[in-house]
C-alpha positions in Angstrom: -68.9 -86.9 -150.2 -67.8 -89.5 -152.7 -70.4 -91.7 -154.4 -70.4 -94.5 -151.9 -70.6 -92.2 -148.9 -73.3 -90.1 -150.6 -75.4 -93.1 -151.4 -75.0 -94.4 -147.8 -76.1 -91.0 -146.4 -79.2 -91.0 -148.6 -80.0 -94.7 -147.8 -80.1 -95.7 -151.5 -77.8 -98.0 -153.6 -75.2 -96.3 -155.8 -77.0 -97.7 -158.8 -80.0 -95.5 -157.9 -77.8 -92.4 -157.8 -76.5 -93.3 -161.3 -80.0 -93.9 -162.6 -81.3 -90.5 -161.4 -78.3 -88.8 -163.0 -78.9 -90.7 -166.2 -82.6 -89.6 -166.2 -81.5 -86.0 -165.6 -83.1 -85.8 -162.2 -79.9 -85.4 -160.2 -77.0 -83.2 -161.2 -73.7 -84.8 -161.5 -71.0 -84.5 -158.9 -68.4 -81.8 -158.7 -65.2 -83.1 -160.2 -61.9 -82.7 -158.5 -59.4 -84.2 -160.9 -61.0 -87.6 -161.7 -62.9 -87.9 -158.4 -66.6 -86.8 -158.1 -67.9 -85.2 -154.9 -71.5 -84.7 -153.8 -72.6 -82.1 -151.3 -75.7 -81.1 -149.2 -77.5 -79.8 -152.3 -77.3 -83.2 -154.0 -78.4 -84.9 -150.8 -81.5 -82.6 -150.4 -82.5 -83.1 -154.0 -82.0 -86.9 -153.8 -84.1 -87.2 -150.7 -86.9 -85.1 -152.3 -86.8 -87.4 -155.4 -86.9 -90.5 -153.1 -89.9 -89.0 -151.2 -91.8 -88.3 -154.4 -91.2 -91.8 -155.6 -92.3 -93.2 -152.3 -95.6 -91.2 -152.7 -96.2 -93.0 -156.0 -94.7 -90.6 -158.5 -93.1 -92.2 -161.5 -89.6 -90.9 -162.6 -91.3 -89.1 -165.4 -93.7 -87.4 -163.0 -90.9 -86.5 -160.7 -89.1 -84.9 -163.6 -92.2 -82.8 -164.4 -92.5 -81.7 -160.8 -88.9 -80.6 -160.7 -89.1 -78.9 -164.1 -92.1 -77.0 -162.9 -90.3 -75.7 -159.9 -87.3 -74.8 -162.0 -89.2 -72.6 -164.4 -88.4 -69.0 -163.7 -86.1 -69.8 -160.7 -82.4 -69.9 -160.4 -80.6 -72.8 -158.8 -80.4 -71.3 -155.3 -84.1 -70.7 -155.3 -84.8 -74.3 -156.3 -82.5 -75.7 -153.7 -84.1 -73.5 -151.0 -87.5 -74.8 -151.9 -86.3 -78.4 -152.0 -84.8 -78.0 -148.6 -88.1 -76.6 -147.2 -90.2 -79.4 -148.8 -87.7 -82.1 -148.0 -87.4 -81.2 -144.4 -91.2 -81.0 -144.0 -92.3 -84.1 -145.9 -89.2 -86.3 -145.7 -89.5 -86.9 -141.9 -86.8 -88.9 -140.2 -84.2 -90.1 -142.6 -83.8 -93.9 -143.0 -80.8 -95.7 -141.5 -79.1 -98.7 -143.0 -77.9 -101.3 -140.5 -76.3 -104.7 -140.6 -78.8 -107.5 -139.6 -76.7 -108.2 -136.4 -77.0 -104.5 -135.4 -80.8 -104.7 -135.6 -80.9 -108.0 -133.8 -78.8 -106.7 -130.9 -81.5 -104.1 -130.1 -84.2 -106.8 -129.4 -84.4 -109.6 -126.9 -82.6 -112.7 -128.2 -84.5 -114.8 -130.7 -87.5 -112.6 -131.3 -86.6 -111.3 -134.7 -87.6 -114.4 -136.7 -87.7 -114.4 -140.5 -91.5 -114.2 -140.3 -91.2 -111.0 -138.2 -88.8 -109.4 -140.6 -91.0 -110.4 -143.5 -94.0 -108.9 -141.8 -92.1 -105.7 -141.1 -91.1 -105.5 -144.7 -94.7 -106.0 -145.9 -95.8 -103.1 -143.6 -93.1 -100.9 -145.2 -91.1 -100.4 -142.0 -88.0 -102.0 -143.4 -86.5 -103.4 -146.6 -83.4 -105.2 -147.6 -80.6 -103.5 -149.5 -78.8 -105.1 -152.4 -75.9 -105.9 -150.1 -78.1 -107.7 -147.5 -78.3 -104.9 -145.0 -81.6 -103.7 -143.5 -82.9 -100.2 -144.3 -85.1 -98.9 -141.4 -87.3 -96.2 -142.8 -88.0 -94.5 -139.5 -85.4 -95.1 -136.7 -88.1 -94.1 -134.1 -90.0 -97.3 -134.8 -86.9 -99.4 -134.3 -86.3 -97.7 -130.9 -89.9 -98.0 -129.8 -90.4 -101.5 -131.1 -87.3 -102.7 -129.3 -88.4 -101.0 -126.1 -91.9 -102.7 -126.3 -90.3 -106.0 -127.0 -88.0 -105.6 -123.9 -91.2 -105.0 -121.9 -92.4 -108.4 -122.9 -94.8 -107.7 -125.7 -94.4 -110.2 -128.6 -93.0 -108.7 -131.7 -95.9 -110.1 -133.8 -98.3 -108.2 -131.6 -96.3 -105.0 -131.9 -96.5 -105.3 -135.7 -100.2 -106.0 -135.5 -100.8 -103.0 -133.3 -98.8 -100.8 -135.7 -100.9 -102.0 -138.7 -104.1 -101.2 -136.8 -102.8 -97.8 -135.5 -101.4 -96.5 -138.9 -104.9 -96.7 -140.4 -106.1 -94.2 -137.8 -103.1 -91.9 -138.1 -103.5 -91.9 -141.9 -107.1 -90.6 -141.4 -105.8 -88.0 -138.9 -103.1 -86.9 -141.3 -105.6 -86.6 -144.1 -107.7 -84.3 -142.0 -104.8 -81.9 -141.2 -103.7 -81.9 -144.9 -107.3 -80.9 -145.8 -107.1 -78.1 -143.3 -103.9 -76.9 -144.9 -105.3 -77.1 -148.4 -108.6 -75.4 -147.6 -107.5 -72.6 -145.3 -103.8 -72.0 -145.6 -102.6 -72.8 -149.1 -102.9 -69.8 -151.4 -104.6 -70.2 -154.7 -101.5 -69.0 -156.6 -99.1 -71.3 -154.7 -97.5 -72.5 -158.0 -96.2 -69.0 -158.7 -94.7 -68.3 -155.3 -91.2 -67.0 -155.1 -88.6 -68.6 -152.8 -89.3 -66.3 -149.9 -93.0 -66.9 -150.1 -92.4 -70.6 -150.4 -90.3 -70.6 -147.3 -93.0 -68.7 -145.4 -95.6 -71.3 -146.6 -93.2 -74.1 -145.5 -92.9 -72.6 -142.0 -96.7 -72.4 -141.8 -97.0 -76.1 -142.7 -94.3 -76.9 -140.2 -96.2 -75.0 -137.5 -99.4 -76.9 -138.4 -97.5 -80.1 -138.2 -96.3 -79.2 -134.7 -99.8 -78.2 -133.5 -101.3 -81.3 -135.1 -98.8 -83.5 -133.2 -99.7 -81.6 -130.0 -103.5 -82.1 -130.6 -103.0 -85.8 -131.3 -101.0 -86.3 -128.1 -103.5 -84.3 -126.0 -106.4 -86.3 -127.5 -104.6 -89.6 -126.8 -103.9 -88.6 -123.2 -107.6 -87.6 -122.7 -108.8 -90.9 -124.3 -106.4 -93.0 -122.3 -107.4 -91.4 -119.0 -111.1 -91.9 -119.9 -110.6 -95.5 -120.9 -108.4 -96.2 -117.9 -111.1 -94.9 -115.5 -113.7 -97.0 -117.2 -111.6 -100.2 -117.0 -110.7 -99.6 -113.4 -114.3 -99.1 -112.4 -115.1 -102.4 -114.1 -112.3 -104.1 -112.1 -113.0 -102.4 -108.8 -116.7 -101.6 -108.6 -117.9 -99.5 -105.7 
C-alpha cells in the first residue's frame, strides 16, 4: 500500500503515520524506486500503537512497551506477538465514511449536529482532518441505525449506550481480573513467541466464553423481567 491507502486502511491521517515514523515507533516503508510501500506488518504494528494510545499510553510509554517486546526477539517474533495482541485487543477496525454515507443509513433528519456531537463525546465517532467521520466500531453504526429505523429517537439510543457501557465496563473488568489471577503466568514477560501465541489463544477463548456468558445472562434477565412486567399488565 502507498501512504494514502495505508493511512486510510488504518483509519488515521497520513500525518500520524509520519509522526510515528519520526518517533521511531513505526518502520519506514519498503522503497521501490522513489515510491514507498507499506504491508500487513506495518498495519498490524500501527493498529497496536493506536490501541495503546487509545488506552492512555503516551508515545514514550508506547515506545517502552515495544522496546520491551523487542528485547531478545527477532522481527518475525515481534510481528507475531503484535498480531496476536492486535487481533485480541483491537476489536473491530474503525471505518472512515463521508458524512452523507453515515446520514443515508439513518431515517432522514435524525442525525442532527447535537446528535453527532453527543456521539463524539461518547467516543463512538470523531471527525478526521478532511471532514469525514471515523466510526470506531461499525457494529454500533449498524445497530444504531436499525434501532432508529424501529422508531427509537437517536438521543435515546445514545443515552442507553451511555448507561449500558458503564455495566459492560464492569463486566469486562471482572473477566480481565479472572485472566490475570488464574490464567496469566507469573513469567509472562519472558515468554517466547510460541508461548505468547498460546496465551493469546487462551485469552481469545476466555473472550468467546465471556461473550456467551453475558448473552446467556441477558436472555435470562430479559425473560425474568418480561414475565414480571406481563404479570403486572395482565394480573390473574
